[in-house]
C-alpha positions as CSV (number, residue, x, y, z in Angstrom):
1,M,27.3,0.3,17.3
2,D,30.6,-1.6,17.4
3,T,30.1,-3.7,20.4
4,I,27.9,-6.9,20.9
5,I,26.1,-5.1,23.9
6,E,25.2,-2.1,21.7
7,R,24.0,-4.4,18.9
8,V,21.8,-6.5,21.6
9,I,20.2,-3.1,22.9
10,F,19.5,-2.0,19.4
11,L,18.0,-5.5,18.3
12,Q,15.7,-5.6,21.3
13,G,14.1,-2.5,19.6
14,V,13.4,-4.2,16.4
15,E,10.2,-6.0,16.2
16,L,11.4,-9.2,14.7
17,F,13.8,-9.8,17.5
18,S,11.8,-8.3,20.4
19,D,10.6,-11.6,21.9
20,I,14.1,-13.1,21.9
21,P,15.9,-13.1,25.3
22,S,18.8,-10.9,25.6
23,E,21.2,-13.6,26.2
24,Q,20.2,-15.2,22.9
25,L,20.3,-11.8,21.2
26,G,24.0,-11.6,22.2
27,H,24.6,-14.8,20.1
28,L,22.6,-13.3,17.2
29,A,24.6,-10.0,17.5
30,G,27.8,-11.9,17.3
31,I,26.9,-13.0,13.7
32,T,25.8,-9.5,12.4
33,Q,28.1,-7.5,10.1
34,R,27.8,-3.8,9.9
35,F,27.0,-2.5,6.2
36,T,26.7,0.9,4.7
37,A,24.9,1.4,1.5
38,E,25.6,4.5,-0.4
39,A,22.9,7.1,-1.7
40,G,21.2,5.6,-4.8
41,E,22.5,2.1,-4.1
42,T,19.9,-0.9,-4.5
43,L,20.2,-3.2,-1.6
44,F,18.5,-5.9,-3.6
45,K,16.2,-6.6,-6.4
46,E,12.8,-8.4,-6.6
47,G,13.5,-12.0,-7.8
48,D,17.2,-12.1,-6.5
49,P,18.1,-15.0,-4.3
50,S,17.8,-14.3,-0.6
51,D,21.0,-15.1,1.2
52,S,21.0,-12.5,3.9
53,M,18.6,-10.1,6.0
54,F,19.3,-6.5,6.6
55,V,18.2,-4.5,9.7
56,L,18.1,-0.8,9.0
57,I,20.0,1.1,11.8
58,D,19.6,4.6,10.2
59,G,18.9,6.2,6.9
60,K,16.1,5.6,4.4
61,V,15.0,2.7,2.1
62,Q,12.4,2.5,-0.4
63,L,10.5,-0.6,-1.3
64,F,9.1,-1.3,-4.7
65,R,7.2,-4.3,-5.9
66,N,6.7,-4.8,-9.7
67,E,8.7,-1.7,-10.2
68,V,6.0,0.5,-8.3
69,F,6.9,2.3,-5.1
70,R,5.1,0.7,-2.1
71,L,6.7,2.1,1.1
72,E,9.5,4.2,2.6
73,V,11.2,3.0,5.8
74,T,13.1,5.3,8.1
75,E,12.8,3.5,11.5
76,P,14.9,0.4,12.5
77,Q,13.4,-2.6,10.8
78,A,14.3,-6.0,9.5
79,L,14.3,-6.1,5.6
80,G,14.2,-9.1,3.3
81,V,12.6,-11.3,5.9
82,W,10.3,-13.6,3.9
83,G,12.7,-15.0,1.4
84,F,15.4,-15.3,4.1
85,F,13.2,-17.7,6.1
86,D,11.6,-19.7,3.2
87,E,14.6,-19.8,0.8
88,G,12.5,-18.0,-1.7
89,S,13.4,-15.1,-3.9
90,R,13.2,-11.7,-3.0
91,L,9.6,-10.2,-2.9
92,T,10.7,-6.4,-3.3
93,T,13.4,-4.3,-4.6
94,I,15.0,-2.0,-2.0
95,R,16.8,1.3,-2.8
96,C,18.5,3.5,-0.7
97,P,17.9,7.3,-1.6
98,E,20.5,8.4,0.9
99,E,23.3,6.7,2.7
100,S,22.1,4.1,5.0
101,H,23.3,1.9,7.7
102,F,22.4,-1.8,8.4
103,L,23.3,-4.9,10.3
104,K,23.6,-7.7,7.7
105,I,22.7,-11.3,8.7
106,N,23.9,-14.2,6.6
107,R,21.4,-17.0,6.1
108,M,23.6,-19.9,6.8
109,D,25.4,-18.3,9.8
110,F,21.8,-17.6,11.1
111,F,20.3,-21.0,10.6
112,D,23.5,-22.5,12.1
113,L,22.9,-20.5,15.2
114,L,19.2,-21.6,15.3
115,E,20.3,-25.3,15.6
116,E,22.0,-24.4,18.9
117,R,19.6,-21.8,20.4
118,V,16.0,-22.7,20.6
119,H,14.9,-19.6,22.2
120,I,15.6,-17.7,19.2
121,S,13.3,-19.9,17.2
122,E,10.5,-19.5,19.9
123,G,10.9,-15.7,19.8
124,L,10.9,-15.6,15.9
125,L,7.7,-17.8,15.9
126,K,5.8,-15.4,18.1
127,Y,6.7,-12.6,15.6
128,F,5.5,-14.6,12.5
129,V,2.2,-15.6,14.3
130,H,1.5,-11.9,15.3
131,R,2.3,-10.9,11.5
132,I,0.1,-13.5,10.2
133,R,-2.7,-12.7,12.6
134,A,-2.6,-9.1,11.7
135,L,-2.8,-10.0,7.9
136,I,-5.9,-12.2,8.7
137,E,-7.6,-9.4,10.7
138,Q,-6.8,-6.8,7.8
139,S,-8.4,-9.3,5.1
140,D,-11.2,-10.8,6.9
141,I,-10.2,-14.2,6.2
142,V,-11.8,-17.0,8.2
143,V,-9.4,-19.6,9.5
């Protein structure tokens, strides 16, 4: 996954980016950096500052909250999203039990890109509304 086109095709399959037009994903793909985490490596810890987001390409990650295992992820997915967008600290600890490959997106580069590309913002807004709607449906909260 070394070319921009390969990264765009990959990002189209990631839920967070699925509503962003391909042309705009090309700009996003241009700011990604390929990153490999070794087996046993901690990607980030709960409470750490959130200056980047990671998109799992392949491998396996385990998410912990309050030092309790919560979830294992093996499919392509954006990780570290919430703190990335609200400038908050990391909500989870993510460990890699095996070698895993990611696209890393730097927060400052991403927000510089958003200033110029409104269609990226529109696609992300759809994603977050969908996630909030799903959380509301699961919890039976009346809004």
